[in-house]
N, C-alpha and C positions, 0 to 999 in steps of 0.2 A: 675714101677712108671711113667716113661716117657710115656709109652704107654697109661696109664690111663688118663693122662693129655691131650694127643692128642685126645682121644675119647670124653672127655668132651667138648673140643673146637669145635669138629665137630658137637656136639649135641646142640650147642647154637642157631642155626637158623640164621634169618636175623638180621642184625644190625639195630639200630634206623635210621641211615642215609639212609640205603637201603629202609626201609619202607617209609620214608618221600619222597624219590625220586619216589617210585611207586605211592604214593598218589598224588603227584603233576602231574605225567604223566596221571593218571586216571582223575583228575580234568580238565586238559587241553583237554583231549579227550572228556570229557563230555561237556565242554564249546563249543568245536568245533561242536560237534553233535547238541547241543542245538541251536547254531547259524544257522546251516544249516536248521534245522527243523523250526526255527522261520522265517527265510527268505522264506523258501518254503511255510509256512502257510500264511505269509503276501502276497506273490504273489498270492496264491490261493484265498485268501479273496478279493484281489483287482480284480482279473479276475472275480470272482463270482459277486461281487457287481457291477462292470461295466456292466456285462452281464445282471444283474437284471434291472439296469436303462435303458439299451437299450430296453429291453422287455417292461418295464413300459411305456416308451415314445411311442413306436410303438403301444402298446395296447390302450393307451389314445388317440392317433391320430386316430386309427381305430374307436373307439367309437364316437369321435367327428365328423369324416367324415360322418358316417352313418346318423347323424342328419342334419348336415349342408348342405349336397347335396340336401336335400329335402326342404330346407328353401323356404317359399313362396308358396308351393304346396296348391292349392285350394283357394288362395287369390290373387295371382299376376295378373291374367288376368283381375281382376276388381280393379286394383290399384287406378284408378281415384276416386273410391268411398270409398274403405275400408282402404287404407294406411293412417295411422295417426289417425284413430278414437280411442278415449280413451275407453279401455275395461272395461266392467262392468260384473262381474261374482260372483255367490254365490254357495256355496256347502253345502247342508243340512241346509239351512237357514242361514249360516254364510257367510258374505261378504269376498271374497278372492281377488277380484280386484275391485277397488284399494285396495292395501294391507295396512292395518292400523297397527300401533304399530311397534315393532322392529322385523325386519325380521332376521331369523337365519343367523349365520356366514357361509360363508364369505361375504354375500350379503347385510348386514345391511346398509353399507354406501351408496351403490348404490340405495337401496330402499328409503333412506332418501333424497338423491339428487333428485330423481324423485317424491318425496312426495307420494310414493306408486302408482303413476299413470303410467301404461304401455300402450303404444299405439300399434296398430296392424301394424306390419312391418315384412318383411321376415328375416332380419338380421341386427343387430346393434352391434357395438363394443363399449363397455364402457371402454375407456382408463383409466388405473391406478385406477380401481374401487375396487381392493382388495389389502391388505398389508399382505402377509403371514408372520407368525412369524419367520420361518426358514430363509427366504430371507431377510426380513426387507425392501425390495424395493417393488415398486408397480408392480402389474400384471393387465392384462386386463380381462374383463368379456365379454362373447359373449352371446347376447340375440337372439334367433331364434324362429320363429313361422311358423307353417305349418298346413294345414288341412290334413285329411286322408280319405276324402269321394270322391267317383268317380264322383259325380255330383257337386262337390264344385265349379267348374268354372262357373256354370250357375246359377245366382241369380234368385229367383222367386219373382215376384212383388206382392204386397198386392192388394186385391180388395177394402178393406175399412179399417177404423180404427179398431184396435183390441178391442174385447169385452171380459171382464173378462180374463180368461186364454185361450181364443181361438183366433187363427189368421185366418183371411179370406184372402186366397191367390187365384191367378188365377188358380192354380192347385197344387196338392200335390204329383205328381209322383216322385219328387226328394227326398222324405222323407219316413222314416220307423220308427217303434217304437224305442224309446230311442235314436234317433239321436240327436246330438248336433248341434244346428243351431245358426248362427250369424244373429242378427236382427239389422238393422240400418236404420236411416234416410239417405237420400242421400245428405243432406246438410253438407258442410265441417265443421269439428270440433265438430259435435254432437256425443254423446256416442254411442257405439255399444254394444249390449247385447249378452252374451252367454246364451242360454236357451236350454231346452230339450223337445223333443216330448214325449207325454204320452205313457207309455208302452203298453196301450191297443189299440193304434191307428193302423188301417189297411187301407191302401190306396186302392182306387178303381176309376174306371172311373167316372168322374163327381164330385168327392169329392173335395171340396174347403176349408173345415174347418179343421184346424190343431190344435188339442188340446195340451196344454202345461202342463207338470207335471213331477215330478221326482226330484232327488237330485240336479240337476243343474238348476231347475226352481225357480225363484223368481221374482215376478212382479216388485218390487221396490228394486233397489240396489244403494247405495250411493246417495239417494235422486232423482234418475232418474227412471222413470216408463216405462215399456214396453207398458202399455195401453195408454201412451201418444204419441206413435209413430203415425205419420200421415199415411194416406191412400196411400201415395206415397213411403212408406218404402219398403225394400226388405229383403228377407230371403235367407241365403246361408247355405248349409249343410257342416259341418266341420269334422264330424266323428260320433262316437257312444259312448255312456256312458258305454256300457257293454263290453269293451275290445278293443276299437279302438279310444281312445281319441286323439284329436288333440295334436300336439307337440308344446307346448308353454314352452320352456326350457331356462335356463341360465346355463352357464358353467364358472367356475372360480376356481383359486387356493386359497386354504385356509391354515390353520395351518398344521404343520407337513408334509409339501411337498405333500399335497393331492389335487387332482383335484376333484371338487364337481360338481354335476348336480342338478339343482333345478327345480322342476315342478311347473310352475306358476298356473296350474290348480289343484295343490295339490294332484292329483292322489291317494287319500286315505291316504296319509301321510302328515298331516297338518304341514306346516312350517318345514319340515325336509329335508335338502339337502342330497343327496345320494353320498357317496364316490365311485368314479368309477376307480380311479387309484392312486397309491402312487409313490413317487420318483419325482414328478413334482415340481421343484424349482420355476419356473416362466413360465407364458404364455403371449405371445404378438401376436398381429395380425395387418394386414393391409387390406385395401380395394383395390380390383382390379376394376378400374373404366374405363368406356367407355366415354372418353371426347368428347366434340363436334367436336374437330378436328379429332378424330379417326373414324368418320363415323359409330358409333354404336358398334365398336369393342373395346375390352379391350386394352388400350394402355398406362395406367399409374397406378402406385401404390401410394396410398394416406395414410398418417398417420392419424389415427382416432382422432387426436387432431387438425387437420387442420381446418381452418375456413369453416363452413358449414357442416363439417363431424363429429364434436364432438357430443356425444350422447345426450346432452341436446337440441341441435338444431334439430337433427333428430327426437327427441321425442316431438317436439312442435306442430306437426300436421299441419303446415303451407303448403301452396301450393309449395313454393320453396323447402321445405324439402322433400315433396313427389317426386318432380322432381329429387332431389339428390338420393333418395332411388332407383329410376328406373335406374340410371346410374351405380349402383353397380352390377357387374357381377361375381365377385369371391372374395374369401377371402384367404389370406396367413396367416397360423397359424404357430407359432414357439414355441416349448417347450425348456426350459433348464431343464435338469434332473440332479439330484445330488445323490451321494451315501449316504447311511444312516449313515455310520460311517466314521470318519476322518482317514487319514493315519498318520503314525508317522511323526512328524516334521522332515523335511530334507532340505538339500540344494542341488539343487533347490527344491522348494516345489512340491507337487503332481500336482498342476495346477497353473501356473503363471497367466493365463488370459492375457488380458480381453477376455470375451466370447462375440461373436457377432452373431446376427440373421439378416437375410435378406441382408447380405453383397453383394450378387450378384445383388441386385436391385438398388444399388447406395447409396452414402453416406447420402443423404437427408432422407432416410427411414431406414437406418441401425440402429439397436438397439445394444448398447454396454454396457456390464455389467462388471464394474471393481470389482475385488475381494479384500476383505480385507485380511490381513495376516492370520487370523484364517480361512477364507473361502478357502484359497489356499491349505489347508491340505485335502480338499475333491477332488474327481474326478467328472467331469461333462461331459455331452454329450448334443448335440442339435439335435432336430428333427424338420423338417420343411415340410410343405405340402401346395400346392395350390389347393383349392377346388372350382370348378366352381359352381355357383348357377344356376342350370339348368332351374329353373322356371323364372329366370330373364333375361336369355340370349337374348331373342327376344323382350323384352320390349323396347320401345323407346318413 
């Protein structure tokens, strides 16, 4: 009987207390493993997201640099005549410059401030011209213009007043079929027209008549007529309509941390900005200027809000503004990039800030961005680059 009782006791298994201890130990081990995995995943996500914004900033700067280095190509050598002329352009019978109506985001406010009128200039910084929703603070817009034709630096004089859609020039050797040409009076402040050479045109020795036709040809734009140009006007080759368009571009940060590019010549996409990079929280820029004291060499950096350098002044077409444009030899561009997702709230936060751009150029031009408590839960990086405007370096 005693032996039977002992066998029953040995067959009872684990007690309730023993099971509870095991369960507690397993839970503790699970929590520890989960904590390690969570921390590891958090670090991995942080490293990945920071790497992403580093790449986004570098890519955006690469895209911007390609365009800005060529600013002024084909137009700078004739700056006394062409800088500041109000542009007139049409595409397929529709007026595109001056731009009427509401321009697509994020450039609507800038277009309104300029009343749709854009003047020919290598590069202009429109300070605080966009307000991206993710940042909530102002960002700059960069307007750049350049031609793409090999003969662009040599204007061709008119022989006489235009007749119908034909120009009478001293020669036509600088032009080919479908070329885009800039037509202008040589009087300050008068409009300049973007027009197109007829696709059937073939140049030859002695040919002085240049026929106009094509998607970019329109005799009358915004009440101004090509046929009203005087016999003292000039024509300049800016590119070609069949794949070598001039670069008349704007760059600015819009909603959702996106850098947009906008083609002022519409390039087949009517009023549609092109998203070229994400992760861009803000963009700011400075002018590199050759002051009178510097002997024609870049010797000072100027905030684009400074007197005489604000975009409304540089876009007014006056003689002093033209002189100011000639002194601009470089641009310093700075991006603030931000991760797409916030980190877990912590003490200290992921980024305490403030974030600074251009701090090596002195306090007067340093841009400082103070972060709110919510913004401090994200991670940020800055990318800066000085870009020389090679077509303006030797202008004086």
